Each structure stands twice: as C-alpha cells, then as structure tokens.
N, C-alpha and C positions, 0 to 999 in steps of 0.2 A: 507417533511413538515418543517425539520429544516433550509432548504434553504429559504423558504418562509417566515418563521419567522424572519431570518435575514435580509431579503430584507425590511421588513415592519418596523421592530423594530430598525435596524442598530446595532444589536449586537446579539450574540449567545444565545441561550435559557439557557445555562448554566451561563454565565455571567449576563443575566437579572435577573435570579433566584437568584443568589449571592447578587446582586444590592438590590433587594426587600428584601431579608432577613435582609441584613444589615442596611436598611432604617427602616423595621420594629423593629428591635432591637432596633435602636436609639429611637425610639417613646416610647418603653416600658421601656427603660433605664431612661427616663425623666418621664414617668408617673406612675411607679410602683416601689416598693421596693424589687421587687424580685431579688434573686440572678443572677449574669451574666450567670452562668451555667443553671438556670432554664430558663432565657430568651433565651439563645442560643438553648436550646432543644424546646422550644416552636416555634420558628420561623423555626426550621427543621434542625438545625445542633445537631449531636449526640456528637461531640468532642469539648468541649468548647475551646481547645486551637486553633484548626483550625478556630473555629469560631471568637476568638479573632483577629488572623492574617487576615481574610477575612475581618473582620470589619475595622480593621486598614488601609486595602488597598483601602477601600472604602472611609472612613472618615478621614484618616491620623491620627487617635489617637486611643488609645486602649479603649475599652468600658469602663473601670473603669475612665479614665481620661475625656471621653465623659460626663460620668454621673456627675463627680464632676464640670466641667466647665459649664455643661448646667443647673445646679440646679435641678436634678432629685429629685423625690419624696424621694428618701433615705436620702437627706440632710435635707428635711423639717421635717421628722420624727426625725432626730437626734437633731435637734435644738429646738424640741418641749419639 
C-alpha cells in the first residue's frame, strides 16, 4: 500500500502526513489564539518541540514567527 501511495502522491505516507499537519498548523496559527502547544497536539503531534522542528522544515520559520508575520488571531486580540 505504501508503494502505491508513493506512486500516486509522489511522496511517502509519513512525509505527506507531516506536510498536512504543518499546513493545518499554519492555518490554526493564523485563525486561532490557541497556544502553539495546543495547536501541535490538535494536529496530531504530542511533542511541541518536534512539532516546531517539523513545522520549520516545511515552512522555513518557527510557528511563533509564522504567527507574528502572518497576522494571526493572537495579534488581533493583543491589539484590542
């Protein structure tokens, strides 16, 4: 099954899942005020440090930096 997945998606199931988690984490960083740890757990990472490293490898920046530079909901709340 893994070989078929890789043939059709052009990546391994583990890499695909990691990318999907990182992309969902990015969406939540912008749209919620939840902590990075809470968001990491929500998308399926139990270790926030691992989540941060994986996020950085996909997006090129830390989750905290991503939230700051993309005007996440936390910034809107802080300005109110």
